Steps between C-alpha positions, in 0.01 A plus 500: 500500500690409821847511346637851466799720555369631834472135621870454436591748751235445748603121560861565589435395857212275436488127572278391208251641243150594607228717353134549421557563143706196388378373170527153320746658257719621792505142653632368175756768461606443872544135416726588204694748715557259795584228261759720326658581834517129588667426160763779553579324826522159354199368674294219338170456681248636749194406693183707518173499693228747550239621766117493465451860366262540210768527214797314680463186300477696159792715599710200578417346165604811318820541707584124429461564133755789529747294694471202259575722201823586681620147504437439871324178620209544722345281772159622602363393843174680435298669783688500816687709767817697475664275747411185303643656189828574667532144636416370154786693353737337743370143481453497131841662449382791295715816465230745563128535616216745446173548674221679335346681804433842635538370857289696750400780249130548402322267262542726195883477536720238326860440520823291474760387756834383361780290637831387346674235718390580854525879441211735426523655146412849600606869508750587243454161335136581447586842358747342258240254391239768445768692301547199276131469451440865402788473246387160376855376551403135549715192467400315179527129542503260193308239698213547747502370856305214614192514716404247766221488754570356841264430797739592784272487800598154608868568487464827683299339775749215525791742544308706770445172698884403458619837627241558765529143640127435493504276808494812698167583367367147519525486865177560677410882546173687582559793285207682340607714194313746296629567147446776245635370168417836328372334185855399425640202316593321828142369505595266216694283741389625842332160579853340488635764725249441780579128486840598656336526850194399663349843599161648466509712192246773394562666166388814329534617131594156369312560171646656186389864479690740276337786673637386842161552680512876428825569676871502406642159615711686769503332832617820673183685389297491813146523351596194294578303819171561689346171387805286600509677833123422554563142407786472751283631770198266393716185488709593806805433286864503624622678190383683186714499174452705186692504174526763216419441131798290416576362849837639555384728793317389819333668785411311821235578768493396860218308677366857593495596142794739532707549180863413568725763357760364255801584713345333802437189299857493390591539872283193593678288238838596677355460849329173441811344329722611792266353767461166304860456387714748682620623168587871448391585146642762267212710377454780243223759587379784264565867586124535595525257785469594873824595665342375814416154361838466348677590827260254689642219262865590527559285800445183278566620147729698300321780301566659158299791342399490141325733256137425453399269219535130419788534273690702760405241769625217275838663448537586873422149633773352264751769555482452881448121487192548712243241589181704443402843363171682533307805399261698708245439213500127544766357268732234666792314340687208650850366437376146541219546228732607215444868581159473328237777567247243597221593761374146521843382625510787746152408641579125537828571663330734739233244586758247562670715756163605646391139541826414685474800722148400598621160585791647700303768696148435656214722376740674249346745251608754248380784733730344773793470262473872394540593874877441448525819292483855629208719419559685174326833412508541127276603219498498104375746258532560128487771237325396185677651190572390148823316415638796305465731801655275772851612439399871492304459836800330670730778384260757652478304825885507510505890448241531790704279743814707422319819563372368836851383593389139551738220550448225256660204312448399138548129529148415366314825433539747781508391851466789747646438845361645813608442869164334555456308156511514127311565173575317183388664174551297191376457138307173451643280238177303436225772532439872418560610845760658739499299817538643847583274800579628854591351832525671839621397847169566677142568401531862628732589214261348227314846455831680489629285225172518302511884526856489369374292202209739436746793504712348231220381276329842526780658296449258196 
Protein backbone atom coordinates (compact mmCIF):
# COMPACT_ATOMS: atom_id res chain seq x y z
CA UNK A 1 0.00 0.00 0.00
CA UNK A 2 1.52 3.30 -1.15
CA UNK A 3 -0.75 5.55 0.92
CA UNK A 4 0.28 5.74 4.57
CA UNK A 5 1.02 8.19 7.36
CA UNK A 6 4.75 8.19 6.63
CA UNK A 7 4.05 9.39 3.09
CA UNK A 8 2.02 12.33 4.41
CA UNK A 9 5.10 13.77 6.10
CA UNK A 10 7.62 12.80 3.45
CA UNK A 11 5.91 14.75 0.66
CA UNK A 12 5.74 18.17 2.28
CA UNK A 13 8.40 19.44 -0.12
CA UNK A 14 7.52 17.16 -3.02
CA UNK A 15 6.29 18.25 -6.44
CA UNK A 16 4.13 15.17 -7.12
CA UNK A 17 3.43 11.59 -6.01
CA UNK A 18 5.82 8.84 -7.13
CA UNK A 19 6.61 5.39 -5.87
CA UNK A 20 7.39 1.79 -6.77
CA UNK A 21 4.52 0.44 -4.66
CA UNK A 22 1.49 2.37 -5.92
CA UNK A 23 -1.52 0.06 -6.27
CA UNK A 24 -4.69 0.19 -8.34
CA UNK A 25 -6.64 0.93 -5.16
CA UNK A 26 -4.25 3.78 -4.38
CA UNK A 27 -4.88 5.39 -7.77
CA UNK A 28 -8.65 5.22 -7.19
CA UNK A 29 -8.33 6.79 -3.74
CA UNK A 30 -5.95 9.46 -5.06
CA UNK A 31 -8.63 10.31 -7.65
CA UNK A 32 -11.24 10.65 -4.90
CA UNK A 33 -8.84 12.74 -2.82
CA UNK A 34 -7.92 15.12 -5.64
CA UNK A 35 -11.55 15.32 -6.76
CA UNK A 36 -12.54 16.28 -3.21
CA UNK A 37 -9.87 19.01 -3.14
CA UNK A 38 -11.18 20.37 -6.43
CA UNK A 39 -14.76 20.37 -5.10
CA UNK A 40 -13.68 22.24 -1.97
CA UNK A 41 -12.18 24.92 -4.21
CA UNK A 42 -15.26 25.18 -6.45
CA UNK A 43 -13.52 23.60 -9.45
CA UNK A 44 -15.62 21.74 -11.98
CA UNK A 45 -13.38 19.84 -14.40
CA UNK A 46 -9.95 18.50 -15.17
CA UNK A 47 -7.97 17.06 -18.08
CA UNK A 48 -5.87 13.92 -17.68
CA UNK A 49 -3.22 12.12 -19.73
CA UNK A 50 -0.72 9.33 -19.04
CA UNK A 51 2.70 8.08 -20.10
CA UNK A 52 3.74 4.71 -21.57
CA UNK A 53 4.53 2.87 -18.34
CA UNK A 54 3.10 -0.59 -17.84
CA UNK A 55 0.20 0.36 -15.55
CA UNK A 56 -0.29 4.04 -16.38
CA UNK A 57 -3.42 3.50 -18.48
CA UNK A 58 -4.98 1.31 -15.75
CA UNK A 59 -4.05 3.76 -13.01
CA UNK A 60 -5.51 6.64 -15.05
CA UNK A 61 -8.76 4.69 -15.41
CA UNK A 62 -8.97 4.10 -11.65
CA UNK A 63 -8.06 7.69 -10.89
CA UNK A 64 -10.78 8.92 -13.26
CA UNK A 65 -13.34 6.73 -11.49
CA UNK A 66 -12.49 8.37 -8.17
CA UNK A 67 -12.67 11.88 -9.64
CA UNK A 68 -16.01 11.25 -11.36
CA UNK A 69 -17.50 10.03 -8.09
CA UNK A 70 -16.55 13.41 -6.61
CA UNK A 71 -18.76 15.15 -9.16
CA UNK A 72 -15.88 16.47 -11.27
CA UNK A 73 -16.05 16.29 -15.07
CA UNK A 74 -13.04 14.70 -16.79
CA UNK A 75 -11.51 15.15 -20.24
CA UNK A 76 -9.06 12.34 -21.07
CA UNK A 77 -6.43 13.06 -23.75
CA UNK A 78 -5.01 9.53 -23.41
CA UNK A 79 -1.33 8.67 -23.84
CA UNK A 80 0.64 11.90 -24.22
CA UNK A 81 3.29 14.18 -22.72
CA UNK A 82 3.11 16.39 -19.64
CA UNK A 83 3.42 19.50 -21.82
CA UNK A 84 0.55 18.42 -24.05
CA UNK A 85 -1.69 17.84 -21.00
CA UNK A 86 -0.89 21.28 -19.60
CA UNK A 87 -1.65 22.98 -22.92
CA UNK A 88 -4.87 20.95 -23.18
CA UNK A 89 -5.91 22.29 -19.78
CA UNK A 90 -5.53 25.84 -21.07
CA UNK A 91 -7.08 25.45 -24.52
CA UNK A 92 -9.94 23.23 -23.31
CA UNK A 93 -10.57 25.68 -20.44
CA UNK A 94 -10.32 23.09 -17.67
CA UNK A 95 -9.72 24.03 -14.06
CA UNK A 96 -7.04 21.43 -13.40
CA UNK A 97 -4.87 18.78 -15.01
CA UNK A 98 -3.25 15.50 -14.00
CA UNK A 99 -0.51 13.45 -15.65
CA UNK A 100 -0.10 9.81 -14.66
CA UNK A 101 3.68 9.51 -14.87
CA UNK A 102 6.80 8.83 -12.82
CA UNK A 103 8.85 11.03 -15.15
CA UNK A 104 12.53 9.96 -15.22
CA UNK A 105 12.26 7.33 -12.47
CA UNK A 106 12.82 3.60 -13.20
CA UNK A 107 10.22 1.45 -14.96
CA UNK A 108 8.82 -0.04 -11.74
CA UNK A 109 7.78 3.43 -10.54
CA UNK A 110 4.43 5.10 -11.20
CA UNK A 111 3.16 8.49 -10.19
CA UNK A 112 0.88 11.51 -10.56
CA UNK A 113 1.55 15.17 -11.35
CA UNK A 114 -1.18 17.64 -10.42
CA UNK A 115 -1.93 21.20 -11.53
CA UNK A 116 -4.73 23.58 -10.56
CA UNK A 117 -4.89 26.59 -12.83
CA UNK A 118 -1.29 27.17 -13.86
CA UNK A 119 0.09 26.24 -10.44
CA UNK A 120 1.55 22.89 -9.41
CA UNK A 121 -0.54 21.20 -6.72
CA UNK A 122 2.35 20.15 -4.51
CA UNK A 123 3.99 20.21 -1.08
CA UNK A 124 1.55 21.03 1.73
CA UNK A 125 -1.37 20.64 -0.68
CA UNK A 126 -0.34 17.04 -1.37
CA UNK A 127 0.06 16.39 2.36
CA UNK A 128 -3.45 17.74 2.95
CA UNK A 129 -4.84 15.51 0.20
CA UNK A 130 -3.13 12.39 1.62
CA UNK A 131 -4.51 13.27 5.06
CA UNK A 132 -8.04 13.38 3.61
CA UNK A 133 -7.51 10.04 1.88
CA UNK A 134 -6.21 8.31 5.00
CA UNK A 135 -9.17 9.62 7.00
CA UNK A 136 -11.59 8.85 4.11
CA UNK A 137 -12.89 12.41 4.36
CA UNK A 138 -14.10 12.60 0.77
CA UNK A 139 -16.62 14.98 -0.72
CA UNK A 140 -19.79 13.04 -1.53
CA UNK A 141 -21.51 14.24 -4.68
CA UNK A 142 -25.14 13.49 -5.50
CA UNK A 143 -24.26 13.26 -9.18
CA UNK A 144 -21.22 11.80 -10.90
CA UNK A 145 -19.07 13.83 -13.24
CA UNK A 146 -19.05 13.22 -16.98
CA UNK A 147 -16.17 11.66 -18.91
CA UNK A 148 -15.13 12.68 -22.41
CA UNK A 149 -12.23 11.43 -24.55
CA UNK A 150 -10.45 13.93 -26.80
CA UNK A 151 -7.72 13.43 -29.41
CA UNK A 152 -5.75 16.59 -28.67
CA UNK A 153 -2.61 16.06 -30.77
CA UNK A 154 -3.76 18.19 -33.73
CA UNK A 155 -4.74 21.14 -31.53
CA UNK A 156 -1.45 20.91 -29.66
CA UNK A 157 0.60 20.89 -32.87
CA UNK A 158 -1.42 23.78 -34.28
CA UNK A 159 -0.72 25.86 -31.17
CA UNK A 160 3.00 25.06 -31.37
CA UNK A 161 3.05 26.23 -34.98
CA UNK A 162 1.21 29.42 -34.07
CA UNK A 163 3.49 30.40 -31.17
CA UNK A 164 6.76 29.32 -32.80
CA UNK A 165 5.95 30.94 -36.16
CA UNK A 166 6.66 27.84 -38.21
CA UNK A 167 7.97 29.79 -41.21
CA UNK A 168 11.32 30.04 -39.39
CA UNK A 169 11.57 26.25 -39.59
CA UNK A 170 10.34 26.00 -43.15
CA UNK A 171 13.20 28.06 -44.50
CA UNK A 172 15.93 25.90 -45.98
CA UNK A 173 18.44 24.53 -43.46
CA UNK A 174 21.00 21.75 -43.50
CA UNK A 175 20.61 20.49 -39.95
CA UNK A 176 21.14 16.85 -39.12
CA UNK A 177 19.44 15.95 -35.84
CA UNK A 178 19.64 12.78 -33.75
CA UNK A 179 16.81 12.13 -31.30
CA UNK A 180 16.29 9.79 -28.36
CA UNK A 181 12.56 9.74 -27.67
CA UNK A 182 13.17 7.60 -24.56
CA UNK A 183 10.16 5.33 -25.37
CA UNK A 184 7.97 8.28 -24.37
CA UNK A 185 4.50 9.33 -25.61
CA UNK A 186 5.99 11.97 -27.91
CA UNK A 187 6.42 9.16 -30.44
CA UNK A 188 2.65 9.20 -30.94
CA UNK A 189 2.85 12.49 -32.83
CA UNK A 190 6.57 12.85 -33.60
CA UNK A 191 6.04 12.57 -37.36
CA UNK A 192 4.01 15.77 -37.19
CA UNK A 193 6.77 17.53 -35.26
CA UNK A 194 9.49 16.74 -37.80
CA UNK A 195 7.21 18.17 -40.48
CA UNK A 196 7.97 21.59 -38.97
CA UNK A 197 11.37 21.77 -40.64
CA UNK A 198 13.24 20.06 -43.48
CA UNK A 199 16.16 18.60 -41.50
CA UNK A 200 17.61 15.11 -41.57
CA UNK A 201 16.16 13.25 -38.57
CA UNK A 202 17.51 10.05 -37.02
CA UNK A 203 15.48 8.59 -34.16
CA UNK A 204 16.15 6.16 -31.28
CA UNK A 205 13.64 4.53 -28.90
CA UNK A 206 10.54 5.40 -30.90
CA UNK A 207 8.70 2.21 -29.94
CA UNK A 208 6.58 1.71 -26.84
CA UNK A 209 8.61 -0.15 -24.22
CA UNK A 210 7.40 -0.10 -20.59
CA UNK A 211 10.87 -1.32 -19.53
CA UNK A 212 12.59 1.67 -21.23
CA UNK A 213 15.24 -0.53 -22.84
CA UNK A 214 16.48 -1.62 -19.41
CA UNK A 215 17.35 1.86 -18.16
CA UNK A 216 15.44 4.53 -16.28
CA UNK A 217 14.18 7.13 -18.83
CA UNK A 218 16.65 9.70 -17.53
CA UNK A 219 18.58 11.70 -20.16
CA UNK A 220 21.18 12.80 -17.59
CA UNK A 221 22.19 9.18 -16.91
CA UNK A 222 25.32 8.89 -19.05
CA UNK A 223 25.25 5.10 -19.76
CA UNK A 224 21.74 5.57 -21.17
CA UNK A 225 23.05 8.17 -23.63
CA UNK A 226 25.87 6.16 -25.21
CA UNK A 227 23.74 5.00 -28.17
CA UNK A 228 22.67 8.56 -28.95
CA UNK A 229 26.24 9.80 -28.76
CA UNK A 230 27.35 7.04 -31.15
CA UNK A 231 24.54 7.95 -33.55
CA UNK A 232 25.55 11.64 -33.49
CA UNK A 233 29.09 10.64 -34.44
CA UNK A 234 27.98 8.14 -37.10
CA UNK A 235 25.57 10.58 -38.81
CA UNK A 236 27.85 13.61 -38.31
CA UNK A 237 24.88 15.34 -36.74
CA UNK A 238 24.73 18.99 -35.72
CA UNK A 239 22.84 18.25 -32.51
CA UNK A 240 21.52 15.42 -30.37
CA UNK A 241 18.31 15.67 -28.35
CA UNK A 242 17.00 13.43 -25.55
CA UNK A 243 13.77 13.58 -23.54
CA UNK A 244 12.77 11.91 -20.30
CA UNK A 245 9.79 9.59 -19.73
CA UNK A 246 7.09 12.28 -19.89
CA UNK A 247 8.99 14.81 -22.03
CA UNK A 248 9.11 17.66 -19.56
CA UNK A 249 12.92 17.45 -19.42
CA UNK A 250 15.49 17.69 -22.21
CA UNK A 251 19.22 17.17 -22.58
CA UNK A 252 21.12 18.35 -25.67
CA UNK A 253 24.42 17.18 -27.14
CA UNK A 254 26.88 18.99 -29.38
CA UNK A 255 28.15 17.73 -32.73
CA UNK A 256 31.12 16.37 -30.75
CA UNK A 257 28.77 14.27 -28.59
CA UNK A 258 29.32 16.49 -25.54
CA UNK A 259 26.38 16.68 -23.13
CA UNK A 260 25.41 20.32 -22.56
CA UNK A 261 24.82 21.04 -18.87
CA UNK A 262 21.36 22.36 -18.05
CA UNK A 263 22.61 25.75 -16.89
CA UNK A 264 24.75 26.21 -20.01
CA UNK A 265 21.73 25.40 -22.18
CA UNK A 266 19.71 28.02 -20.32
CA UNK A 267 22.57 30.44 -20.94
CA UNK A 268 22.47 29.63 -24.67
CA UNK A 269 18.75 30.46 -24.79
CA UNK A 270 19.55 33.90 -23.34
CA UNK A 271 22.63 34.43 -25.51
CA UNK A 272 20.94 33.43 -28.77
CA UNK A 273 17.91 35.61 -28.08
CA UNK A 274 20.11 38.62 -27.33
CA UNK A 275 22.24 38.17 -30.47
CA UNK A 276 19.18 37.70 -32.68
CA UNK A 277 16.86 40.34 -31.19
CA UNK A 278 19.02 42.53 -28.90
CA UNK A 279 16.54 41.69 -26.14
CA UNK A 280 17.71 41.43 -22.53
CA UNK A 281 15.71 38.60 -20.96
CA UNK A 282 14.67 38.18 -17.36
CA UNK A 283 15.66 34.69 -16.27
CA UNK A 284 15.16 32.37 -13.28
CA UNK A 285 18.00 29.95 -12.48
CA UNK A 286 17.94 27.24 -9.83
CA UNK A 287 20.31 27.18 -6.86
CA UNK A 288 22.38 24.40 -8.45
CA UNK A 289 23.32 26.52 -11.48
CA UNK A 290 26.89 27.66 -12.04
CA UNK A 291 27.72 31.08 -10.62
CA UNK A 292 30.17 31.54 -13.50
CA UNK A 293 27.52 30.83 -16.15
CA UNK A 294 25.05 33.22 -14.50
CA UNK A 295 27.70 35.96 -14.31
CA UNK A 296 28.54 35.46 -18.00
CA UNK A 297 24.87 36.08 -18.87
CA UNK A 298 24.36 39.10 -16.63
CA UNK A 299 25.50 41.45 -19.41
CA UNK A 300 22.34 40.70 -21.40
CA UNK A 301 19.88 39.34 -18.84
CA UNK A 302 18.52 39.96 -15.36
CA UNK A 303 18.90 36.95 -13.10
CA UNK A 304 16.80 35.56 -10.26
CA UNK A 305 17.59 32.45 -8.19
CA UNK A 306 14.94 29.86 -7.30
CA UNK A 307 14.73 26.78 -5.12
CA UNK A 308 15.14 23.56 -7.11
CA UNK A 309 11.91 21.94 -8.34
CA UNK A 310 9.39 22.68 -11.08
CA UNK A 311 6.76 24.01 -8.66
CA UNK A 312 9.33 26.45 -7.22
CA UNK A 313 10.41 27.42 -10.72
CA UNK A 314 6.81 28.11 -11.77
CA UNK A 315 6.30 30.36 -8.76
CA UNK A 316 9.56 32.25 -9.32
CA UNK A 317 9.04 32.96 -13.03
CA UNK A 318 5.63 34.48 -12.32
CA UNK A 319 6.68 36.35 -9.20
CA UNK A 320 9.54 38.02 -11.10
CA UNK A 321 7.65 38.37 -14.40
CA UNK A 322 10.57 36.58 -16.05
CA UNK A 323 10.73 35.42 -19.66
CA UNK A 324 12.28 32.02 -19.02
CA UNK A 325 13.18 29.74 -16.14
CA UNK A 326 15.38 26.68 -16.15
CA UNK A 327 16.75 23.96 -13.93
CA UNK A 328 20.13 22.27 -14.07
CA UNK A 329 18.24 18.99 -14.50
CA UNK A 330 16.77 20.08 -17.85
CA UNK A 331 13.35 21.59 -17.08
CA UNK A 332 12.59 24.84 -18.93
CA UNK A 333 9.54 27.09 -18.65
CA UNK A 334 8.66 29.99 -20.95
CA UNK A 335 6.37 32.92 -20.33
CA UNK A 336 5.22 32.83 -23.98
CA UNK A 337 4.22 29.15 -23.69
CA UNK A 338 1.73 29.51 -20.85
CA UNK A 339 4.38 28.58 -18.23
CA UNK A 340 3.94 24.93 -19.25
CA UNK A 341 6.61 22.39 -18.30
CA UNK A 342 7.04 21.27 -21.90
CA UNK A 343 10.34 19.81 -23.11
CA UNK A 344 9.14 19.69 -26.71
CA UNK A 345 8.45 23.42 -26.84
CA UNK A 346 11.88 24.09 -25.31
CA UNK A 347 13.56 21.93 -27.98
CA UNK A 348 11.71 23.56 -30.87
CA UNK A 349 12.42 27.03 -29.49
CA UNK A 350 16.11 26.18 -29.23
CA UNK A 351 16.21 24.73 -32.76
CA UNK A 352 14.56 27.89 -34.02
CA UNK A 353 17.29 30.03 -32.44
CA UNK A 354 20.06 27.66 -33.56
CA UNK A 355 18.90 27.67 -37.18
CA UNK A 356 18.86 31.48 -37.20
CA UNK A 357 22.31 31.66 -35.57
CA UNK A 358 23.71 29.31 -38.23
CA UNK A 359 22.26 31.55 -40.93
CA UNK A 360 23.79 34.59 -39.26
CA UNK A 361 27.28 33.17 -38.54
CA UNK A 362 29.22 31.08 -41.04
CA UNK A 363 30.25 27.56 -39.93
CA UNK A 364 28.45 28.03 -36.62
CA UNK A 365 28.10 25.02 -34.32
CA UNK A 366 27.06 24.24 -30.76
CA UNK A 367 30.70 23.73 -29.80
CA UNK A 368 31.42 27.20 -31.16
CA UNK A 369 28.44 28.62 -29.28
CA UNK A 370 29.66 27.14 -25.97
CA UNK A 371 32.97 28.98 -26.33
CA UNK A 372 31.10 32.07 -25.11
CA UNK A 373 31.01 30.63 -21.58
CA UNK A 374 33.95 30.38 -19.18
CA UNK A 375 35.26 26.94 -18.25
CA UNK A 376 33.29 25.52 -15.34
CA UNK A 377 34.87 23.03 -12.96
CA UNK A 378 32.11 21.15 -11.18
CA UNK A 379 30.94 17.70 -10.17
CA UNK A 380 27.84 15.91 -8.87
CA UNK A 381 27.57 13.13 -6.31
CA UNK A 382 24.76 11.57 -4.32
CA UNK A 383 24.15 9.58 -1.15
CA UNK A 384 21.49 6.88 -1.55
CA UNK A 385 19.19 6.62 1.46
CA UNK A 386 15.57 5.86 2.30
CA UNK A 387 13.04 8.67 2.36
CA UNK A 388 12.59 8.27 6.10
CA UNK A 389 16.31 8.87 6.75
CA UNK A 390 16.83 11.93 4.54
CA UNK A 391 15.85 14.47 7.19
CA UNK A 392 17.98 12.72 9.83
CA UNK A 393 21.02 12.71 7.52
CA UNK A 394 20.59 16.38 6.65
CA UNK A 395 20.43 17.22 10.37
CA UNK A 396 23.67 15.27 10.95
CA UNK A 397 25.35 17.14 8.08
CA UNK A 398 24.40 20.47 9.66
CA UNK A 399 25.91 19.40 12.99
CA UNK A 400 29.12 18.38 11.20
CA UNK A 401 29.33 21.69 9.34
CA UNK A 402 28.85 23.63 12.57
CA UNK A 403 31.60 21.62 14.26
CA UNK A 404 33.91 22.37 11.35
CA UNK A 405 32.97 26.09 11.56
CA UNK A 406 31.99 26.16 7.90
CA UNK A 407 30.21 29.15 6.37
CA UNK A 408 26.95 28.10 4.74
CA UNK A 409 23.51 29.31 3.71
CA UNK A 410 20.21 27.41 4.02
CA UNK A 411 18.37 28.76 0.96
CA UNK A 412 17.98 25.34 -0.68
CA UNK A 413 19.59 22.69 1.47
CA UNK A 414 23.05 23.70 2.67
CA UNK A 415 25.36 25.74 0.43
CA UNK A 416 28.87 25.86 1.87
CA UNK A 417 30.83 28.90 0.71
CA UNK A 418 34.60 28.86 0.16
CA UNK A 419 36.89 31.57 -1.28
CA UNK A 420 37.45 29.32 -4.31
CA UNK A 421 33.97 27.80 -4.81
CA UNK A 422 30.92 26.21 -3.19
CA UNK A 423 29.27 22.91 -2.25
CA UNK A 424 25.48 22.43 -2.31
CA UNK A 425 24.05 19.56 -0.24
CA UNK A 426 20.31 19.03 -0.52
CA UNK A 427 17.66 16.37 -0.10
CA UNK A 428 16.19 15.23 -3.42
CA UNK A 429 12.44 15.71 -3.64
CA UNK A 430 11.97 13.07 -6.36
CA UNK A 431 14.39 10.28 -5.39
CA UNK A 432 15.74 8.62 -2.26
CA UNK A 433 19.01 10.51 -2.42
CA UNK A 434 20.96 13.33 -0.82
CA UNK A 435 22.43 15.26 -3.76
CA UNK A 436 25.82 16.97 -3.61
CA UNK A 437 26.90 19.54 -6.21
CA UNK A 438 30.07 21.63 -6.27
CA UNK A 439 31.81 24.29 -8.33
CA UNK A 440 35.33 25.68 -8.04
CA UNK A 441 37.20 28.57 -9.64
CA UNK A 442 39.92 26.35 -11.14
CA UNK A 443 40.65 22.69 -11.66
CA UNK A 444 43.37 22.83 -9.00
CA UNK A 445 40.72 23.16 -6.30
CA UNK A 446 38.60 20.15 -7.42
CA UNK A 447 40.57 17.69 -5.30
CA UNK A 448 40.43 20.05 -2.32
CA UNK A 449 36.66 20.31 -2.56
CA UNK A 450 36.18 16.57 -3.04
CA UNK A 451 38.31 15.93 0.05
CA UNK A 452 36.09 18.36 1.98
CA UNK A 453 32.97 16.47 0.88
CA UNK A 454 34.57 13.14 1.84
CA UNK A 455 35.42 14.52 5.28
CA UNK A 456 31.78 15.54 5.84
CA UNK A 457 30.31 12.27 4.54
CA UNK A 458 32.75 10.15 6.59
CA UNK A 459 31.01 11.27 9.80
CA UNK A 460 27.61 9.96 8.70
